[in-house]
C-alpha atoms as an extended CHARMM CRD file, in Angstrom:
* protein
*
       244  EXT
         1         1  MET       CA            -20.5180000000      -69.2800000000     -231.8420000000  PROA      1               0.0000000000
         2         2  VAL       CA            -17.1250000000      -67.7610000000     -232.2000000000  PROA      2               0.0000000000
         3         3  LYS       CA            -15.1270000000      -70.9820000000     -232.1140000000  PROA      3               0.0000000000
         4         4  PHE       CA            -18.0930000000      -72.3970000000     -234.7040000000  PROA      4               0.0000000000
         5         5  LEU       CA            -17.2850000000      -69.5180000000     -237.0380000000  PROA      5               0.0000000000
         6         6  GLN       CA            -13.5750000000      -69.8940000000     -236.8090000000  PROA      6               0.0000000000
         7         7  GLY       CA            -13.8990000000      -73.5870000000     -237.6690000000  PROA      7               0.0000000000
         8         8  VAL       CA            -15.8300000000      -72.5800000000     -240.8960000000  PROA      8               0.0000000000
         9         9  GLU       CA            -13.2030000000      -69.9410000000     -241.7780000000  PROA      9               0.0000000000
        10        10  ARG       CA            -10.5070000000      -72.5250000000     -241.4300000000  PROA      10              0.0000000000
        11        11  ALA       CA            -12.5660000000      -75.0820000000     -243.6750000000  PROA      11              0.0000000000
        12        12  ILE       CA            -12.8970000000      -72.4540000000     -246.3740000000  PROA      12              0.0000000000
        13        13  LYS       CA             -9.1820000000      -71.5910000000     -246.2590000000  PROA      13              0.0000000000
        14        14  ARG       CA             -8.3950000000      -75.1870000000     -246.8160000000  PROA      14              0.0000000000
        15        15  LYS       CA            -10.3550000000      -75.4220000000     -250.1870000000  PROA      15              0.0000000000
        16        16  LEU       CA             -8.6850000000      -72.3290000000     -251.4480000000  PROA      16              0.0000000000
        17        17  PRO       CA             -5.8640000000      -72.7390000000     -254.1710000000  PROA      17              0.0000000000
        18        18  PRO       CA             -2.3020000000      -72.8360000000     -252.4610000000  PROA      18              0.0000000000
        19        19  GLY       CA             -1.3290000000      -69.3920000000     -253.8790000000  PROA      19              0.0000000000
        20        20  LEU       CA             -4.0220000000      -67.8430000000     -252.3200000000  PROA      20              0.0000000000
        21        21  ARG       CA             -3.8310000000      -69.5190000000     -248.8720000000  PROA      21              0.0000000000
        22        22  ARG       CA             -0.0180000000      -68.1010000000     -249.0120000000  PROA      22              0.0000000000
        23        23  ARG       CA             -1.3580000000      -64.7460000000     -249.8230000000  PROA      23              0.0000000000
        24        24  LEU       CA             -3.9660000000      -64.6440000000     -246.8800000000  PROA      24              0.0000000000
        25        25  ARG       CA             -1.0830000000      -65.7700000000     -244.4390000000  PROA      25              0.0000000000
        26        26  SER       CA              1.4430000000      -63.2650000000     -245.6420000000  PROA      26              0.0000000000
        27        27  SER       CA              1.6050000000      -59.4030000000     -244.7240000000  PROA      27              0.0000000000
        28        28  LYS       CA              0.7930000000      -57.0000000000     -247.2410000000  PROA      28              0.0000000000
        29        29  PHE       CA              4.5870000000      -56.2150000000     -247.3710000000  PROA      29              0.0000000000
        30        30  GLU       CA              5.5770000000      -59.7170000000     -248.3480000000  PROA      30              0.0000000000
        31        31  HSD       CA              2.8480000000      -59.8670000000     -251.1190000000  PROA      31              0.0000000000
        32        32  ILE       CA              4.0430000000      -56.6520000000     -252.7280000000  PROA      32              0.0000000000
        33        33  ALA       CA              7.7400000000      -57.6500000000     -252.4250000000  PROA      33              0.0000000000
        34        34  MET       CA              7.1430000000      -60.8810000000     -253.8720000000  PROA      34              0.0000000000
        35        35  ARG       CA              5.1020000000      -59.6130000000     -256.9470000000  PROA      35              0.0000000000
        36        36  ALA       CA              8.0480000000      -56.8510000000     -257.5340000000  PROA      36              0.0000000000
        37        37  ARG       CA             10.6720000000      -59.7310000000     -257.4330000000  PROA      37              0.0000000000
        38        38  PRO       CA             13.6820000000      -59.4430000000     -258.1550000000  PROA      38              0.0000000000
        39        39  ILE       CA             14.7640000000      -57.0970000000     -255.3130000000  PROA      39              0.0000000000
        40        40  ASP       CA             18.3410000000      -57.3200000000     -255.6670000000  PROA      40              0.0000000000
        41        41  LEU       CA             19.6320000000      -55.2530000000     -252.5780000000  PROA      41              0.0000000000
        42        42  VAL       CA             18.2670000000      -54.9950000000     -249.0910000000  PROA      42              0.0000000000
        43        43  VAL       CA             19.5990000000      -52.4180000000     -246.6220000000  PROA      43              0.0000000000
        44        44  HSD       CA             18.2840000000      -53.0710000000     -243.1160000000  PROA      44              0.0000000000
        45        45  VAL       CA             18.6820000000      -50.5390000000     -240.1820000000  PROA      45              0.0000000000
        46        46  GLY       CA             18.1080000000      -51.8180000000     -237.0520000000  PROA      46              0.0000000000
        47        47  ALA       CA             19.1060000000      -55.6010000000     -237.9190000000  PROA      47              0.0000000000
        48        48  HSD       CA             18.8640000000      -57.2190000000     -234.4520000000  PROA      48              0.0000000000
        49        49  HSD       CA             19.6600000000      -60.8380000000     -235.3620000000  PROA      49              0.0000000000
        50        50  ALA       CA             18.8320000000      -60.8430000000     -238.9940000000  PROA      50              0.0000000000
        51        51  GLU       CA             15.6810000000      -62.7400000000     -238.5610000000  PROA      51              0.0000000000
        52        52  ASP       CA             14.2580000000      -61.9570000000     -242.2960000000  PROA      52              0.0000000000
        53        53  ARG       CA             17.4790000000      -63.0320000000     -243.9720000000  PROA      53              0.0000000000
        54        54  ALA       CA             15.7760000000      -66.2080000000     -245.6590000000  PROA      54              0.0000000000
        55        55  LEU       CA             12.6970000000      -63.8730000000     -246.5680000000  PROA      55              0.0000000000
        56        56  TYR       CA             14.9800000000      -61.5080000000     -248.4830000000  PROA      56              0.0000000000
        57        57  GLU       CA             16.7290000000      -64.1030000000     -250.2130000000  PROA      57              0.0000000000
        58        58  SER       CA             13.1230000000      -65.4100000000     -251.4430000000  PROA      58              0.0000000000
        59        59  PHE       CA             12.8300000000      -61.7080000000     -252.7000000000  PROA      59              0.0000000000
        60        60  GLY       CA             15.7000000000      -62.3500000000     -255.0150000000  PROA      60              0.0000000000
        61        61  ALA       CA             18.1700000000      -60.4260000000     -252.8840000000  PROA      61              0.0000000000
        62        62  ARG       CA             21.8730000000      -60.9650000000     -253.8530000000  PROA      62              0.0000000000
        63        63  ALA       CA             23.1780000000      -58.4700000000     -251.2740000000  PROA      63              0.0000000000
        64        64  VAL       CA             21.8940000000      -57.5710000000     -247.9200000000  PROA      64              0.0000000000
        65        65  LEU       CA             23.6870000000      -55.1330000000     -245.6190000000  PROA      65              0.0000000000
        66        66  TRP       CA             22.5300000000      -55.4930000000     -241.8120000000  PROA      66              0.0000000000
        67        67  ILE       CA             23.1810000000      -52.5240000000     -239.7750000000  PROA      67              0.0000000000
        68        68  GLU       CA             23.1590000000      -52.6940000000     -235.8310000000  PROA      68              0.0000000000
        69        69  ALA       CA             23.9160000000      -50.3600000000     -233.2080000000  PROA      69              0.0000000000
        70        70  ASP       CA             24.0520000000      -52.3200000000     -230.0520000000  PROA      70              0.0000000000
        71        71  PRO       CA             27.6740000000      -54.0440000000     -229.8370000000  PROA      71              0.0000000000
        72        72  ASP       CA             26.2770000000      -57.1240000000     -227.7180000000  PROA      72              0.0000000000
        73        73  THR       CA             23.3020000000      -57.5290000000     -230.2040000000  PROA      73              0.0000000000
        74        74  PHE       CA             25.7790000000      -56.9900000000     -233.2820000000  PROA      74              0.0000000000
        75        75  THR       CA             28.0740000000      -60.2300000000     -231.8090000000  PROA      75              0.0000000000
        76        76  THR       CA             24.9800000000      -62.5440000000     -232.0620000000  PROA      76              0.0000000000
        77        77  LEU       CA             24.1200000000      -60.9980000000     -235.3910000000  PROA      77              0.0000000000
        78        78  GLN       CA             27.5590000000      -61.5850000000     -236.7030000000  PROA      78              0.0000000000
        79        79  SER       CA             27.3050000000      -65.0620000000     -235.5430000000  PROA      79              0.0000000000
        80        80  VAL       CA             24.0860000000      -65.7160000000     -237.0180000000  PROA      80              0.0000000000
        81        81  LEU       CA             25.4960000000      -64.4450000000     -240.7210000000  PROA      81              0.0000000000
        82        82  ASP       CA             28.3490000000      -66.6450000000     -240.3630000000  PROA      82              0.0000000000
        83        83  ALA       CA             26.2020000000      -69.7360000000     -240.1480000000  PROA      83              0.0000000000
        84        84  HSD       CA             23.6100000000      -68.6310000000     -242.6130000000  PROA      84              0.0000000000
        85        85  GLN       CA             23.8370000000      -70.7050000000     -245.6450000000  PROA      85              0.0000000000
        86        86  GLY       CA             22.0260000000      -69.0880000000     -248.6260000000  PROA      86              0.0000000000
        87        87  PRO       CA             22.4090000000      -67.7580000000     -252.0120000000  PROA      87              0.0000000000
        88        88  GLY       CA             22.7340000000      -64.1710000000     -251.0010000000  PROA      88              0.0000000000
        89        89  ARG       CA             25.8290000000      -61.8980000000     -249.6760000000  PROA      89              0.0000000000
        90        90  HSD       CA             25.2590000000      -60.8610000000     -246.1440000000  PROA      90              0.0000000000
        91        91  ILE       CA             27.2940000000      -57.8150000000     -244.7280000000  PROA      91              0.0000000000
        92        92  ALA       CA             27.1380000000      -57.0170000000     -241.0910000000  PROA      92              0.0000000000
        93        93  HSD       CA             28.0250000000      -53.1900000000     -240.0060000000  PROA      93              0.0000000000
        94        94  LEU       CA             28.4740000000      -51.9910000000     -236.2830000000  PROA      94              0.0000000000
        95        95  GLY       CA             27.2190000000      -48.5550000000     -236.1340000000  PROA      95              0.0000000000
        96        96  LEU       CA             24.2780000000      -46.1970000000     -235.2850000000  PROA      96              0.0000000000
        97        97  ALA       CA             22.5150000000      -44.6530000000     -238.3910000000  PROA      97              0.0000000000
        98        98  SER       CA             21.3930000000      -41.2990000000     -237.7350000000  PROA      98              0.0000000000
        99        99  SER       CA             20.9360000000      -37.7590000000     -239.0350000000  PROA      99              0.0000000000
       100       100  THR       CA             24.4310000000      -36.5110000000     -238.9260000000  PROA      100             0.0000000000
       101       101  PRO       CA             27.9800000000      -38.2250000000     -238.5820000000  PROA      101             0.0000000000
       102       102  GLY       CA             30.1610000000      -38.0320000000     -235.6930000000  PROA      102             0.0000000000
       103       103  ALA       CA             27.6460000000      -37.2240000000     -232.9000000000  PROA      103             0.0000000000
       104       104  GLU       CA             28.0470000000      -39.0260000000     -229.4450000000  PROA      104             0.0000000000
       105       105  MET       CA             24.4070000000      -40.5360000000     -228.6030000000  PROA      105             0.0000000000
       106       106  GLU       CA             22.9550000000      -42.5130000000     -225.8460000000  PROA      106             0.0000000000
       107       107  PHE       CA             21.6120000000      -45.7950000000     -226.3980000000  PROA      107             0.0000000000
       108       108  HSD       CA             19.4480000000      -47.1330000000     -224.0050000000  PROA      108             0.0000000000
       109       109  ARG       CA             19.1240000000      -50.9960000000     -223.3910000000  PROA      109             0.0000000000
       110       110  PHE       CA             15.7420000000      -52.6470000000     -222.6700000000  PROA      110             0.0000000000
       111       111  SER       CA             15.2500000000      -55.8960000000     -221.1870000000  PROA      111             0.0000000000
       112       112  GLY       CA             14.4440000000      -59.3480000000     -223.0730000000  PROA      112             0.0000000000
       113       113  ASP       CA             16.5530000000      -59.8090000000     -226.3340000000  PROA      113             0.0000000000
       114       114  GLY       CA             17.3950000000      -56.0370000000     -227.0800000000  PROA      114             0.0000000000
       115       115  ALA       CA             14.8870000000      -55.6230000000     -229.8480000000  PROA      115             0.0000000000
       116       116  SER       CA             13.4170000000      -52.6230000000     -228.0180000000  PROA      116             0.0000000000
       117       117  SER       CA             16.6790000000      -50.9010000000     -227.2910000000  PROA      117             0.0000000000
       118       118  SER       CA             16.5070000000      -47.3650000000     -228.4900000000  PROA      118             0.0000000000
       119       119  VAL       CA             18.4600000000      -43.8880000000     -228.4830000000  PROA      119             0.0000000000
       120       120  TYR       CA             15.2820000000      -42.6570000000     -226.6820000000  PROA      120             0.0000000000
       121       121  ARG       CA             13.7330000000      -43.8010000000     -223.5370000000  PROA      121             0.0000000000
       122       122  ALA       CA             10.4210000000      -45.2800000000     -222.9930000000  PROA      122             0.0000000000
       123       123  THR       CA              7.4010000000      -43.5000000000     -222.1470000000  PROA      123             0.0000000000
       124       124  ASP       CA              4.5720000000      -44.2460000000     -219.9870000000  PROA      124             0.0000000000
       125       125  ARG       CA              2.4460000000      -45.5220000000     -222.6620000000  PROA      125             0.0000000000
       126       126  PHE       CA              5.1420000000      -47.7000000000     -223.6800000000  PROA      126             0.0000000000
       127       127  ARG       CA              5.0510000000      -49.2650000000     -220.3440000000  PROA      127             0.0000000000
       128       128  GLN       CA              1.4360000000      -49.5760000000     -220.3380000000  PROA      128             0.0000000000
       129       129  ARG       CA              1.4980000000      -51.5770000000     -223.6200000000  PROA      129             0.0000000000
       130       130  PHE       CA              4.7160000000      -53.4340000000     -223.3240000000  PROA      130             0.0000000000
       131       131  SER       CA              4.4900000000      -54.1890000000     -219.3990000000  PROA      131             0.0000000000
       132       132  GLN       CA              6.9160000000      -57.3400000000     -220.1010000000  PROA      132             0.0000000000
       133       133  VAL       CA              9.9060000000      -54.9670000000     -221.5250000000  PROA      133             0.0000000000
       134       134  GLU       CA             11.7440000000      -52.1820000000     -219.2650000000  PROA      134             0.0000000000
       135       135  GLU       CA             14.5080000000      -50.1300000000     -219.5590000000  PROA      135             0.0000000000
       136       136  THR       CA             17.5980000000      -52.1320000000     -217.9870000000  PROA      136             0.0000000000
       137       137  GLY       CA             19.2880000000      -48.7280000000     -216.9980000000  PROA      137             0.0000000000
       138       138  GLU       CA             22.2400000000      -49.8420000000     -218.9890000000  PROA      138             0.0000000000
       139       139  VAL       CA             23.2580000000      -46.9610000000     -221.2010000000  PROA      139             0.0000000000
       140       140  VAL       CA             25.8090000000      -47.1550000000     -223.9160000000  PROA      140             0.0000000000
       141       141  ARG       CA             27.6690000000      -44.1990000000     -225.7720000000  PROA      141             0.0000000000
       142       142  LEU       CA             27.9640000000      -44.4840000000     -229.4650000000  PROA      142             0.0000000000
       143       143  ARG       CA             29.0230000000      -42.2360000000     -232.1830000000  PROA      143             0.0000000000
       144       144  SER       CA             26.4850000000      -41.6910000000     -235.0850000000  PROA      144             0.0000000000
       145       145  GLN       CA             27.1170000000      -42.1470000000     -238.7450000000  PROA      145             0.0000000000
       146       146  THR       CA             24.8830000000      -41.3960000000     -242.0850000000  PROA      146             0.0000000000
       147       147  LEU       CA             23.3040000000      -44.2290000000     -243.8640000000  PROA      147             0.0000000000
       148       148  PRO       CA             25.2550000000      -42.9860000000     -247.2110000000  PROA      148             0.0000000000
       149       149  GLU       CA             28.4810000000      -42.9050000000     -245.3060000000  PROA      149             0.0000000000
       150       150  ILE       CA             28.0140000000      -46.5930000000     -244.0270000000  PROA      150             0.0000000000
       151       151  MET       CA             26.6900000000      -47.9020000000     -247.6090000000  PROA      151             0.0000000000
       152       152  ALA       CA             29.7330000000      -46.2010000000     -249.1090000000  PROA      152             0.0000000000
       153       153  GLY       CA             32.0410000000      -47.9920000000     -246.8690000000  PROA      153             0.0000000000
       154       154  HSD       CA             30.9350000000      -51.3060000000     -247.8480000000  PROA      154             0.0000000000
       155       155  GLY       CA             30.7450000000      -50.5330000000     -251.6330000000  PROA      155             0.0000000000
       156       156  ILE       CA             26.6690000000      -50.4820000000     -251.7450000000  PROA      156             0.0000000000
       157       157  ASP       CA             24.8780000000      -48.2670000000     -254.2830000000  PROA      157             0.0000000000
       158       158  PRO       CA             21.4280000000      -48.8480000000     -254.4500000000  PROA      158             0.0000000000
       159       159  ARG       CA             21.5370000000      -46.8800000000     -257.7140000000  PROA      159             0.0000000000
       160       160  ALA       CA             23.6040000000      -50.2910000000     -259.1740000000  PROA      160             0.0000000000
       161       161  ALA       CA             20.6980000000      -52.4210000000     -258.1730000000  PROA      161             0.0000000000
       162       162  GLY       CA             17.6300000000      -53.1400000000     -260.3220000000  PROA      162             0.0000000000
       163       163  LYS       CA             15.4710000000      -52.4510000000     -257.2060000000  PROA      163             0.0000000000
       164       164  ALA       CA             16.5200000000      -51.8760000000     -253.8790000000  PROA      164             0.0000000000
       165       165  LEU       CA             14.6730000000      -52.3220000000     -250.5060000000  PROA      165             0.0000000000
       166       166  LEU       CA             15.2250000000      -50.1480000000     -247.4850000000  PROA      166             0.0000000000
       167       167  VAL       CA             14.0740000000      -51.3270000000     -243.9780000000  PROA      167             0.0000000000
       168       168  ILE       CA             14.2190000000      -49.0180000000     -240.9770000000  PROA      168             0.0000000000
       169       169  ASP       CA             13.4530000000      -50.5820000000     -237.6680000000  PROA      169             0.0000000000
       170       170  VAL       CA             15.0010000000      -48.4400000000     -235.1860000000  PROA      170             0.0000000000
       171       171  GLN       CA             12.5550000000      -47.7620000000     -232.1690000000  PROA      171             0.0000000000
       172       172  GLY       CA             11.4260000000      -44.0540000000     -232.7760000000  PROA      172             0.0000000000
       173       173  HSD       CA             14.5280000000      -43.1010000000     -234.7420000000  PROA      173             0.0000000000
       174       174  GLU       CA             13.3480000000      -43.4020000000     -238.0200000000  PROA      174             0.0000000000
       175       175  LEU       CA             13.1820000000      -39.7510000000     -239.2600000000  PROA      175             0.0000000000
       176       176  ALA       CA             16.7060000000      -39.1590000000     -238.1200000000  PROA      176             0.0000000000
       177       177  VAL       CA             17.8350000000      -42.3160000000     -240.3060000000  PROA      177             0.0000000000
       178       178  LEU       CA             15.8210000000      -40.7990000000     -243.2860000000  PROA      178             0.0000000000
       179       179  SER       CA             17.0020000000      -37.3430000000     -242.5480000000  PROA      179             0.0000000000
       180       180  GLY       CA             20.6900000000      -38.7200000000     -242.9730000000  PROA      180             0.0000000000
       181       181  LEU       CA             19.6120000000      -40.3110000000     -246.2590000000  PROA      181             0.0000000000
       182       182  GLY       CA             18.5460000000      -37.4010000000     -247.6090000000  PROA      182             0.0000000000
       183       183  ASP       CA             17.6260000000      -37.4310000000     -251.4380000000  PROA      183             0.0000000000
       184       184  ALA       CA             19.3870000000      -40.6170000000     -251.9360000000  PROA      184             0.0000000000
       185       185  LEU       CA             15.8940000000      -42.2620000000     -250.7330000000  PROA      185             0.0000000000
       186       186  ARG       CA             15.1570000000      -41.9720000000     -254.1690000000  PROA      186             0.0000000000
       187       187  ASP       CA             17.4280000000      -44.6490000000     -254.8730000000  PROA      187             0.0000000000
       188       188  PHE       CA             15.3640000000      -47.4420000000     -253.3600000000  PROA      188             0.0000000000
       189       189  ALA       CA             12.0640000000      -48.5450000000     -255.1020000000  PROA      189             0.0000000000
       190       190  PHE       CA             10.6250000000      -49.5540000000     -251.5880000000  PROA      190             0.0000000000
       191       191  CYS       CA             10.9840000000      -48.6770000000     -247.7180000000  PROA      191             0.0000000000
       192       192  LYS       CA              9.5530000000      -50.8930000000     -245.0430000000  PROA      192             0.0000000000
       193       193  CYS       CA              9.2880000000      -48.7330000000     -241.8600000000  PROA      193             0.0000000000
       194       194  GLU       CA              8.3250000000      -49.1940000000     -238.3410000000  PROA      194             0.0000000000
       195       195  ILE       CA              5.9420000000      -46.4850000000     -237.1330000000  PROA      195             0.0000000000
       196       196  SER       CA              4.0530000000      -45.3050000000     -234.1040000000  PROA      196             0.0000000000
       197       197  ARG       CA              0.8670000000      -43.2590000000     -234.0540000000  PROA      197             0.0000000000
       198       198  GLU       CA              1.3730000000      -43.0240000000     -230.2370000000  PROA      198             0.0000000000
       199       199  PRO       CA              4.2280000000      -41.6810000000     -228.1760000000  PROA      199             0.0000000000
       200       200  PHE       CA              6.1300000000      -44.9440000000     -227.1060000000  PROA      200             0.0000000000
       201       201  TYR       CA              9.6510000000      -43.1990000000     -227.0600000000  PROA      201             0.0000000000
       202       202  GLU       CA             10.5220000000      -39.9500000000     -225.5890000000  PROA      202             0.0000000000
       203       203  GLY       CA             11.0680000000      -37.8920000000     -228.7210000000  PROA      203             0.0000000000
       204       204  GLY       CA             10.4660000000      -40.7310000000     -231.0140000000  PROA      204             0.0000000000
       205       205  ALA       CA              9.0730000000      -39.7950000000     -234.4590000000  PROA      205             0.0000000000
       206       206  GLN       CA              5.3050000000      -40.1350000000     -234.9660000000  PROA      206             0.0000000000
       207       207  PHE       CA              3.8350000000      -41.5690000000     -238.3360000000  PROA      207             0.0000000000
       208       208  SER       CA              2.3190000000      -38.1730000000     -239.5470000000  PROA      208             0.0000000000
       209       209  GLU       CA              6.0930000000      -36.9470000000     -239.6800000000  PROA      209             0.0000000000
       210       210  VAL       CA              7.4860000000      -40.0900000000     -241.2630000000  PROA      210             0.0000000000
       211       211  ASP       CA              4.7380000000      -40.0430000000     -243.6770000000  PROA      211             0.0000000000
       212       212  THR       CA              5.0950000000      -36.1900000000     -244.4980000000  PROA      212             0.0000000000
       213       213  HSD       CA              8.9080000000      -37.0510000000     -245.2280000000  PROA      213             0.0000000000
       214       214  PHE       CA              8.1170000000      -39.7240000000     -247.5150000000  PROA      214             0.0000000000
       215       215  ARG       CA              5.4040000000      -38.0430000000     -249.5400000000  PROA      215             0.0000000000
       216       216  LYS       CA              7.9470000000      -34.8390000000     -249.9190000000  PROA      216             0.0000000000
       217       217  LEU       CA             10.1920000000      -37.4650000000     -251.7920000000  PROA      217             0.0000000000
       218       218  GLY       CA              7.8740000000      -38.7740000000     -253.9950000000  PROA      218             0.0000000000
       219       219  PHE       CA              6.9920000000      -42.0570000000     -252.0720000000  PROA      219             0.0000000000
       220       220  ALA       CA              3.2680000000      -43.2030000000     -251.3710000000  PROA      220             0.0000000000
       221       221  LEU       CA              2.1100000000      -45.5800000000     -248.4930000000  PROA      221             0.0000000000
       222       222  VAL       CA              1.0280000000      -48.8890000000     -250.1760000000  PROA      222             0.0000000000
       223       223  SER       CA              0.7180000000      -51.3600000000     -247.4160000000  PROA      223             0.0000000000
       224       224  HSD       CA             -2.5570000000      -49.9710000000     -245.7560000000  PROA      224             0.0000000000
       225       225  PRO       CA             -5.4680000000      -47.3130000000     -246.2170000000  PROA      225             0.0000000000
       226       226  TYR       CA             -4.6510000000      -44.4430000000     -243.9400000000  PROA      226             0.0000000000
       227       227  ARG       CA             -7.4560000000      -45.2160000000     -241.7870000000  PROA      227             0.0000000000
       228       228  ARG       CA             -5.9060000000      -48.7360000000     -240.9590000000  PROA      228             0.0000000000
       229       229  VAL       CA             -2.3420000000      -47.6250000000     -240.0630000000  PROA      229             0.0000000000
       230       230  PRO       CA             -1.5670000000      -49.5230000000     -236.9560000000  PROA      230             0.0000000000
       231       231  ARG       CA             -0.7090000000      -47.5250000000     -233.6170000000  PROA      231             0.0000000000
       232       232  HSD       CA              2.5540000000      -49.4540000000     -233.6650000000  PROA      232             0.0000000000
       233       233  GLY       CA              3.9680000000      -51.5010000000     -236.4300000000  PROA      233             0.0000000000
       234       234  ASP       CA              5.4240000000      -51.6260000000     -239.9680000000  PROA      234             0.0000000000
       235       235  VAL       CA              4.2750000000      -50.0340000000     -243.0970000000  PROA      235             0.0000000000
       236       236  LEU       CA              5.6760000000      -50.1490000000     -246.6860000000  PROA      236             0.0000000000
       237       237  PHE       CA              6.2040000000      -46.9640000000     -248.8260000000  PROA      237             0.0000000000
       238       238  SER       CA              6.8160000000      -47.2550000000     -252.6930000000  PROA      238             0.0000000000
       239       239  ALA       CA              8.7210000000      -44.9050000000     -254.9040000000  PROA      239             0.0000000000
       240       240  GLY       CA              5.7330000000      -43.4930000000     -257.3290000000  PROA      240             0.0000000000
       241       241  GLY       CA              3.3870000000      -45.7390000000     -255.9180000000  PROA      241             0.0000000000
       242       242  GLN       CA             -0.1090000000      -45.2180000000     -255.7250000000  PROA      242             0.0000000000
       243       243  ARG       CA             -1.5250000000      -43.9010000000     -252.4210000000  PROA      243             0.0000000000
       244       244  ARG       CA             -4.0140000000      -45.7620000000     -250.4100000000  PROA      244             0.0000000000
């Protein structure tokens, strides 16, 4: 019965107009960003390998600043961007964005491609849900910077952009990055932020804390109704947006 219903669903979707089919396939974030085009500037904290570089260009981004803390991951990031051919200008920065500059911090490496590496260690809940990922035991000591410090060093000013998007994907360190940015968060039209409603990282920020921070600065959650915020995933906040 389930397979029959799935087949019916696929048949119905094939008969939909192409634009509506694309909307069903895309995330709420992508749909909102495409409607808000052009988004001239993207600042992505927790760059990894710049997997979304083509997506940001489809939003109209003329400049993308990629910030990556792990030196090994950064080497791959730079190679990826050097080989990328597209209309946007892509800038890679090696640095750990946090709440204060000049603090020495531990960065814990995780197995796989390093996408789960964090300044925090994994909790038991993390190990239960992501059993295929584990800490390698390798710890790198890094010195922190604030996001305004990093942007200024590359001549990046969100106020000069028609619309700017901030992306934060830093495995529990989101609130520290936002604290370091301060009121300059208001210079961005949107912020896509990874959040957790469960403790996946020891000392990592929880969704309620992140949401409170955004609301204090005039942002609203626009990607999800509050009752449907994922246990762990990405959400989108909009400056002056309408709460879900």
